C-alpha positions as CSV (number, residue, x, y, z in Angstrom):
1,X,-83.6,117.1,-113.8
2,X,-84.5,120.8,-113.6
3,X,-87.0,122.1,-115.9
4,X,-84.6,124.6,-117.5
5,X,-81.5,122.3,-117.8
6,X,-80.3,121.4,-121.3
7,X,-82.3,118.5,-122.6
8,X,-85.1,118.9,-120.1
9,X,-88.6,119.6,-120.7
10,X,-88.8,123.3,-121.5
11,X,-92.5,123.1,-122.2
12,X,-93.4,122.9,-118.5
13,X,-92.9,125.6,-115.8
14,X,-92.0,125.0,-112.1
15,X,-95.7,124.5,-111.3
16,X,-96.2,121.7,-113.8
17,X,-97.8,123.8,-116.6
18,X,-96.8,123.9,-120.2
19,X,-94.7,126.9,-120.9
20,X,-96.6,129.5,-122.8
21,X,-94.5,130.5,-125.6
22,X,-96.9,133.3,-126.5
23,X,-96.8,135.3,-123.2
24,X,-95.9,135.4,-119.4
25,X,-97.3,132.6,-117.1
26,X,-100.8,132.9,-115.8
27,X,-100.6,134.6,-112.2
28,X,-104.1,133.6,-111.2
29,X,-103.2,130.1,-111.7
30,X,-100.1,130.4,-109.5
31,X,-102.1,132.1,-106.6
32,X,-104.7,129.4,-106.8
33,X,-102.0,126.7,-106.6
34,X,-100.5,128.3,-103.6
35,X,-103.9,128.6,-101.9
36,X,-104.5,124.9,-102.5
37,X,-101.2,124.0,-100.9
38,X,-102.0,126.1,-97.8
39,X,-105.4,124.4,-97.6
40,X,-103.8,121.0,-97.9
41,X,-101.5,121.9,-95.0
42,X,-104.5,123.1,-92.9
43,X,-106.5,119.9,-93.7
44,X,-108.7,121.4,-96.5
45,X,-109.2,120.4,-100.0
46,X,-107.5,122.0,-103.0
47,X,-109.9,124.1,-105.1
48,X,-109.9,124.1,-108.9
49,X,-110.9,126.8,-111.2
50,X,-114.6,126.5,-110.0
51,X,-116.7,129.0,-108.0
52,X,-114.8,128.5,-104.7
53,X,-111.8,130.4,-105.9
54,X,-112.9,133.7,-104.3
55,X,-113.5,132.0,-101.0
56,X,-109.9,130.6,-101.0
57,X,-108.5,134.0,-101.6
58,X,-110.5,135.5,-98.7
59,X,-109.3,132.7,-96.4
60,X,-105.7,133.2,-97.3
61,X,-105.9,136.9,-96.8
62,X,-107.6,136.4,-93.4
63,X,-104.8,134.0,-92.4
64,X,-102.2,136.5,-93.3
65,X,-104.0,139.3,-91.4
66,X,-104.2,137.1,-88.3
67,X,-100.5,136.4,-88.5
68,X,-99.7,140.2,-88.9
69,X,-102.0,141.0,-86.0
70,X,-100.2,138.5,-83.7
71,X,-96.9,139.9,-84.6
72,X,-98.1,143.5,-84.2
73,X,-99.5,142.6,-80.8
74,X,-96.3,140.9,-79.7
75,X,-94.4,144.0,-80.5
76,X,-96.0,145.6,-77.5
77,X,-94.0,143.5,-75.1
78,X,-91.0,145.2,-73.6
79,X,-88.6,144.7,-70.7
80,X,-87.3,147.4,-68.2
81,X,-84.0,146.7,-66.6
82,X,-83.2,147.1,-62.9
83,X,-81.4,150.4,-63.6
84,X,-84.1,151.8,-65.7
85,X,-87.6,153.3,-65.7
86,X,-90.0,153.4,-68.7
87,X,-92.4,156.2,-69.6
88,X,-95.3,155.1,-71.7
89,X,-97.0,157.5,-74.2
90,X,-100.4,156.9,-75.7
91,X,-100.8,158.9,-78.9
92,X,-98.0,161.2,-77.8
93,X,-99.5,161.9,-74.3
94,X,-98.0,160.6,-71.0
95,X,-100.0,157.6,-69.8
96,X,-97.9,155.8,-67.2
97,X,-94.4,155.3,-65.8
98,X,-93.4,151.7,-65.3
99,X,-90.9,150.1,-63.0
100,X,-88.3,147.4,-63.8
101,X,-89.8,144.1,-65.1
102,X,-91.7,142.6,-68.1
103,X,-94.6,144.8,-69.4
104,X,-97.0,145.1,-72.3
105,X,-98.4,148.1,-74.0
106,X,-100.4,148.8,-77.1
107,X,-98.1,148.6,-80.1
108,X,-96.9,151.5,-82.2
109,X,-98.5,153.8,-83.3
110,X,-101.0,153.6,-80.4
111,X,-98.5,153.6,-77.5
112,X,-94.7,153.8,-77.2
113,X,-92.2,153.6,-74.3
114,X,-89.1,155.4,-73.6
115,X,-86.5,153.9,-71.2
116,X,-84.3,156.1,-68.9
117,X,-81.4,155.0,-66.7
118,X,-82.2,156.4,-63.3
119,X,-79.2,154.8,-61.4
120,X,-76.2,155.7,-63.7
121,X,-74.2,158.7,-62.3
122,X,-73.0,161.0,-65.0
123,X,-70.1,163.6,-64.6
124,X,-69.9,167.1,-65.9
125,X,-66.7,169.1,-65.6
126,X,-65.8,172.6,-66.8
127,X,-63.4,175.5,-66.1
128,X,-64.7,178.9,-65.2
129,X,-63.2,182.3,-64.9
130,X,-65.1,184.5,-62.5
131,X,-65.1,187.8,-60.5
132,X,-65.1,187.5,-56.7
133,X,-66.8,189.7,-54.2
134,X,-63.7,191.8,-53.7
135,X,-63.4,192.3,-57.4
136,X,-60.5,189.8,-58.0
137,X,-60.4,187.3,-60.9
138,X,-60.2,183.7,-59.9
139,X,-60.1,180.4,-62.0
140,X,-62.2,177.5,-60.8
141,X,-62.4,174.0,-62.0
142,X,-65.7,172.3,-61.0
143,X,-67.0,168.8,-61.4
144,X,-70.7,167.9,-61.1
145,X,-71.9,164.4,-60.6
146,X,-75.7,163.9,-61.3
147,X,-78.3,161.3,-62.2
148,X,-81.9,161.3,-63.5
149,X,-84.3,161.2,-60.6
150,X,-87.6,161.8,-62.4
151,X,-87.9,160.2,-65.9
152,X,-91.1,162.0,-66.9
153,X,-89.7,165.5,-66.2
154,X,-86.4,164.7,-67.8
155,X,-88.1,163.6,-71.0
156,X,-90.8,166.2,-71.5
157,X,-90.5,169.4,-69.4
158,X,-87.1,170.7,-70.7
159,X,-86.0,170.4,-74.3
160,X,-82.3,169.6,-73.4
161,X,-81.9,168.9,-69.6
162,X,-78.2,168.3,-69.8
163,X,-77.6,171.7,-71.5
164,X,-79.8,173.4,-69.0
165,X,-77.8,171.8,-66.1
166,X,-74.6,173.0,-67.6
167,X,-75.8,176.6,-67.9
168,X,-77.5,176.5,-64.4
169,X,-74.2,175.3,-63.0
170,X,-72.4,178.3,-64.2
171,X,-75.1,180.6,-62.8
172,X,-75.1,179.0,-59.4
173,X,-71.3,179.1,-59.1
174,X,-71.1,182.8,-60.2
175,X,-73.7,183.6,-57.5
176,X,-71.7,181.7,-54.8
177,X,-68.3,183.2,-55.9
178,X,-69.7,186.8,-56.1
179,X,-70.6,186.7,-52.4
180,X,-67.1,185.8,-51.2
181,X,-63.7,187.2,-51.4
182,X,-60.7,185.5,-53.0
183,X,-59.0,184.8,-49.6
184,X,-62.1,183.1,-48.4
185,X,-62.3,180.9,-51.5
186,X,-58.7,179.9,-51.3
187,X,-58.9,178.8,-47.7
188,X,-59.9,175.3,-46.7
189,X,-63.1,176.2,-44.8
190,X,-64.1,178.8,-47.5
191,X,-63.8,176.1,-50.2
192,X,-66.2,173.9,-48.3
193,X,-68.7,176.7,-47.9
194,X,-68.5,177.5,-51.6
195,X,-69.2,174.0,-52.6
196,X,-72.2,173.6,-50.3
197,X,-73.6,177.0,-51.5
198,X,-73.1,176.0,-55.2
199,X,-74.8,172.7,-54.7
200,X,-77.8,174.0,-52.9
201,X,-78.3,176.8,-55.4
202,X,-77.8,174.4,-58.4
203,X,-80.3,171.9,-57.0
204,X,-82.9,174.5,-56.4
205,X,-82.7,175.9,-59.9
206,X,-82.8,172.5,-61.5
207,X,-86.0,171.7,-59.4
208,X,-87.6,175.1,-60.5
209,X,-86.9,174.3,-64.2
210,X,-88.3,170.7,-63.8
211,X,-85.3,169.0,-65.3
212,X,-85.8,165.8,-63.2
213,X,-82.0,165.8,-62.5
214,X,-80.6,165.2,-59.0
215,X,-77.1,166.6,-58.0
216,X,-75.2,163.7,-56.4
217,X,-72.1,165.7,-55.6
218,X,-70.1,168.9,-56.3
219,X,-66.3,168.8,-56.3
220,X,-64.2,171.9,-56.4
221,X,-61.0,170.4,-58.1
222,X,-59.0,173.6,-58.4
223,X,-59.3,177.3,-57.3
224,X,-56.5,179.6,-58.0
225,X,-55.7,183.3,-59.0
226,X,-54.4,184.3,-62.4
227,X,-50.9,183.1,-63.3
228,X,-49.7,186.7,-63.5
229,X,-50.1,187.3,-59.8
230,X,-48.9,184.0,-58.5
231,X,-45.9,185.6,-56.8
232,X,-47.9,188.2,-55.0
233,X,-50.4,185.5,-53.9
234,X,-47.5,183.4,-52.5
235,X,-46.2,186.4,-50.6
236,X,-49.7,187.0,-49.2
237,X,-50.0,183.4,-48.0
238,X,-46.6,183.5,-46.4
239,X,-47.5,186.7,-44.6
240,X,-50.6,185.0,-43.3
241,X,-48.7,182.0,-42.2
242,X,-46.2,184.3,-40.3
243,X,-49.2,186.1,-38.8
244,X,-50.6,182.9,-37.5
245,X,-47.3,181.8,-36.2
246,X,-46.7,185.0,-34.4
247,X,-50.2,184.7,-32.8
248,X,-49.5,181.2,-31.6
249,X,-46.2,182.3,-30.2
250,X,-47.8,185.2,-28.4
251,X,-50.5,183.1,-27.1
252,X,-47.9,180.5,-25.8
253,X,-46.0,183.4,-24.0
254,X,-49.2,184.7,-22.5
255,X,-50.1,181.2,-21.3
256,X,-46.7,181.0,-19.6
257,X,-46.6,184.5,-18.0
258,X,-50.2,185.0,-16.9
259,X,-50.5,182.0,-14.6
260,X,-47.2,183.0,-12.9
261,X,-48.5,186.6,-12.5
262,X,-51.7,185.4,-11.1
263,X,-49.8,183.2,-8.7
264,X,-47.6,186.0,-7.5
265,X,-50.7,188.2,-7.1
266,X,-52.5,185.6,-5.1
267,X,-49.3,185.3,-2.9
268,X,-49.2,189.0,-2.3
269,X,-52.8,189.0,-1.4
270,X,-52.3,186.2,1.1
271,X,-49.3,187.9,2.7
272,X,-51.2,191.2,2.9
273,X,-54.1,189.5,4.5
274,X,-51.8,187.8,7.0
275,X,-50.0,191.1,7.7
276,X,-53.3,192.8,8.3
277,X,-54.4,190.0,10.7
278,X,-51.1,190.3,12.5
279,X,-51.3,194.0,13.0
280,X,-54.9,193.8,14.1
281,X,-53.9,191.1,16.6
282,X,-51.0,193.2,17.9
283,X,-53.2,196.3,18.2
284,X,-55.8,194.3,20.1
285,X,-53.1,192.9,22.4
286,X,-51.6,196.3,23.1
287,X,-55.1,197.7,23.8
288,X,-55.9,194.9,26.1
289,X,-52.5,195.3,28.0
290,X,-52.9,199.0,28.3
291,X,-56.5,198.5,29.8
292,X,-55.2,195.9,32.2
293,X,-52.3,198.1,33.2
294,X,-54.6,201.1,33.6
295,X,-56.8,199.1,35.9
296,X,-53.8,198.1,38.1
297,X,-52.6,201.7,38.0
298,X,-55.8,203.0,39.5
299,X,-55.5,200.5,42.3
300,X,-51.7,201.3,43.2
301,X,-50.4,204.3,41.2
302,X,-46.9,204.5,42.7
303,X,-46.1,200.8,42.5
304,X,-47.4,200.5,39.0
305,X,-45.5,203.6,37.9
306,X,-42.3,202.3,39.4
307,X,-42.7,198.9,37.7
308,X,-43.4,200.5,34.4
309,X,-40.2,202.6,34.7
310,X,-38.1,199.5,35.6
311,X,-39.5,197.5,32.8
312,X,-38.9,200.3,30.3
313,X,-35.3,200.7,31.5
314,X,-34.7,197.0,31.3
315,X,-36.0,196.9,27.8
316,X,-33.9,199.9,26.7
317,X,-30.7,198.9,28.5
318,X,-30.8,195.3,27.3
319,X,-30.0,196.5,23.7
320,X,-26.9,198.5,24.5
321,X,-23.4,197.4,25.3
322,X,-22.8,199.6,28.3
323,X,-22.8,198.5,31.9
324,X,-23.3,200.8,34.9
325,X,-21.9,199.8,38.2
326,X,-23.0,201.7,41.3
327,X,-20.5,201.8,44.1
328,X,-21.7,203.1,47.4
329,X,-18.4,203.3,49.3
330,X,-14.8,203.5,48.3
331,X,-13.0,204.3,45.1
332,X,-11.8,200.8,44.3
333,X,-13.4,199.3,41.2
334,X,-13.5,195.6,40.8
335,X,-12.4,194.3,37.4
336,X,-15.2,192.5,35.7
337,X,-14.5,190.8,32.2
338,X,-17.7,192.2,30.7
339,X,-16.5,191.5,27.1
340,X,-16.1,187.8,27.8
341,X,-19.3,187.5,29.6
342,X,-21.2,189.3,26.8
343,X,-19.4,187.2,24.2
344,X,-20.4,183.9,26.0
345,X,-24.0,185.1,26.2
346,X,-23.9,185.9,22.4
347,X,-22.5,182.4,21.6
348,X,-25.2,180.7,23.7
349,X,-27.9,182.7,21.9
350,X,-26.5,181.7,18.5
351,X,-26.4,178.0,19.4
352,X,-30.1,178.2,20.5
353,X,-31.1,179.9,17.3
354,X,-30.5,177.0,14.8
355,X,-32.4,174.6,17.0
356,X,-35.4,176.8,17.3
357,X,-35.3,177.5,13.4
358,X,-35.1,173.8,12.7
359,X,-38.0,173.1,14.9
360,X,-40.0,175.9,13.0
361,X,-39.1,174.4,9.6
362,X,-40.1,170.9,10.7
363,X,-43.4,172.1,12.0
364,X,-44.4,173.5,8.7
365,X,-45.9,177.0,8.2
366,X,-46.7,177.9,11.8
367,X,-48.8,181.0,12.4
368,X,-46.9,184.1,13.7
369,X,-48.1,185.6,16.9
370,X,-47.0,188.8,18.6
371,X,-44.2,188.5,21.2
372,X,-46.0,189.8,24.2
373,X,-44.1,190.3,27.4
374,X,-45.4,189.8,30.9
375,X,-45.8,193.4,31.9
376,X,-49.6,193.0,32.0
377,X,-49.1,190.7,35.0
378,X,-47.8,193.4,37.3
379,X,-49.7,194.0,40.6
380,X,-51.5,190.6,40.5
């Protein structure tokens, strides 16, 4: 039965003492009883109201202090995840940077750790309206991916590293855009150069400020002129496409015409060279024949002169259709069918010509030599 239930003994309190109707319970008595219970648990003897009361209080306070000290020391244990690094401060000053794992430090307020995720990639995206190098307005949508590389610098060198990175991004982008024209930025190769220049400038500025941030990538999501001049920009792009198409067509025509012209030029050079060699050979042959004839002429002038005359007349008269007949005596002229004889000779020459031409064709490209006669053999 509880001490305060109806019908119970209301003269006693929960510790077995009589209820003091005149005032509150004795606190010293309650504390001493609690000390006795702790001592009985630890194997000691309970103390009464004697002279050992002060010693029991000191023991109890020491025990409580030890428990508090153990709990305080245990609060210095901390765990760093695989994706994190921890920066330990001692009385507010940097002491150490710890790697992933289980660590211990002096508890607060002596030391304190700050954990930073150094593997997680964060994204920052924003739209910018800027002036290009040729004084045109362009809208750019840029996306930055970054992560913390140096935890110490990220925590203590800059008040707000993320805000600093955002402002530095705009500065680096304005510098890169200001050194380029709008046409260069809108082209594929120009966009790549703009991204590379922005990333290099941005990383250099972040390192100078000591933000501890490393830029992973820079993506140019959109680059366009103002909406008001979209039609003009489209016309310019079409004109450039036509220009490129005309250049390609002209280059194709040049690739077709130039090789043929070079081939014809080479053929003309070869024919000229062959003609030159032919004329030189003919001239040398004529010179040799003349010298040989002159040598024979000095030996027998009359015979040589007569021979030259006959050969010349033979060459001249062979190309005419007239026939001269010399009759020594009488006036009767024998009928000679000269037309039939000449026609038969012409037909025989025509039959021999195809055979000779076919032989020349089958033999390939035979060299052409001068048609020398045998006049240089006279007198031998």
